[in-house]
N, C-alpha and C positions, 0 to 999 in steps of 0.2 A: 503493499498499498505506498511508505514512503518513496519508495522508486517511482511508482505511479506520481505522486504528488510532484515530485521533484522536476519528473518528464513534463506536466503541466506547468510547472511555473517555470521553465527555461522554454518552453513553446510561447509563452504569454509575454513573457520579456522579451524574445526577438522579435516578436509580431508588434510590441510596441514601438522597439526601437526603429524597424524598418519603415513602418506607417510615420514616424516622428520624422526620420528621414528621407524619405518620399516626400513628404510635404512640404518640408523646408527647402527641397531642390527643386520643386515644383514653382513654388511663391516665389525663389529666388532666378530662377530661370526664364519663367513667362510670369511678370508684373500685373499684366492685364487679363488673368485667366481666372474666370471664374470659379467662385471657392467651391462650387459643387461637384466640380470636374477633380479638384484636387482630393476632395474628400473620399472620391469614388476613388479615385487612382491610388490612395492612401489605403482604403481599406482593400482594396483588391492585392497590394504588396503585400499586405498583414496577413493575409488570407495564404498567401504563397509562403510566406516566411513560415508561417504554422507548420503547413505542409512539408516543407523540406527539413523543417526541423525534426518533426515528429518521424519522418522518415531517416533520416540520419542517425536519431537516436535508437529506432528499432532496427536499423539494421547493424549497430553498435554492438545491441544487445546478441541478437539471432546470428547475425554473420552472414545470413542468406536473407534476401528480400522476395526472391525469386525463384521458382521451381519450374518443372514441366507445366506441370495443372494450374500455375497461377497465369503463366503465358499463355497458354489456351483458353483461360478463361477471358485475360484481358483482350485478348485476338477476337475473341466475339464477341465480348461485348461489344470493344471498337467495331465490328462487323453490322452489326446491331442498329447499333447509335449512325453507323453510317445510310444505312438503309431507312432506318424511319425518319432521319432529316431529309433525304430525297422525297421520300413522301409529302413531309410537310413543304416542301421546296414547291412539290407538283399541287399541293392544294392551296399555298399562296398564289400562284402564277393563275390557277383557276380562278381564286376569290377574285382578283386582281380584274382577270379579264373578263368575267361576266358581272363586274361594277358591285360587287357584293360588298365590298368596303373597299376603301381608298388603303394600299399596300405601300409605305413611305418606306426607301431604303434604309434609312436610321431604325427605325421599329424591323423590319423585315429582319436585319441581319444581325440585332439584338437578339429577337426572338431565338434563330436560328443556331446564334450560339451558345443561349443557355437551355435551349431544349436538346443540343448536342450535349452538353454535359451532363443534365438529369438523365438522359436516356441512357447514357454509357454507365453513369453510377450505378442506376436502378439495374440497367444488364449485366453488371457486373457483380451486384448485391445476390440478385436471383440465379445467375451460371454459380457464382461461390455456393449459396446456400443449400444448391440441387445435391451437390456432393456427386461422387464417382458413378454416375451411369453408366 
């Protein structure tokens, strides 16, 4: 339990430091930048720092982060995510073509990005929980 608490503290500290550095760098580099962009960029950097720190600590403990099964699950989850994203693109094209809704580029790209991340995460969880079948 103490080891897990130590991990959490290290991850949170790394995320806070990365967020602070990213926000300061953005504000200094681009003084006319909207503050919400700096906040979102800082949150993304913090999430990335947390994930990388967790993966580093996990690798340090176990020594191995991947094996044949995890690679197979990863590849299958990526395939499912890409296929579902192609379906989403087709749906967006039809919605735009039939003028059911106005699809702007920024909205469509944001939707596709988060859809890909979500479907990959769900597919990986689903495939991992199936066990060896």
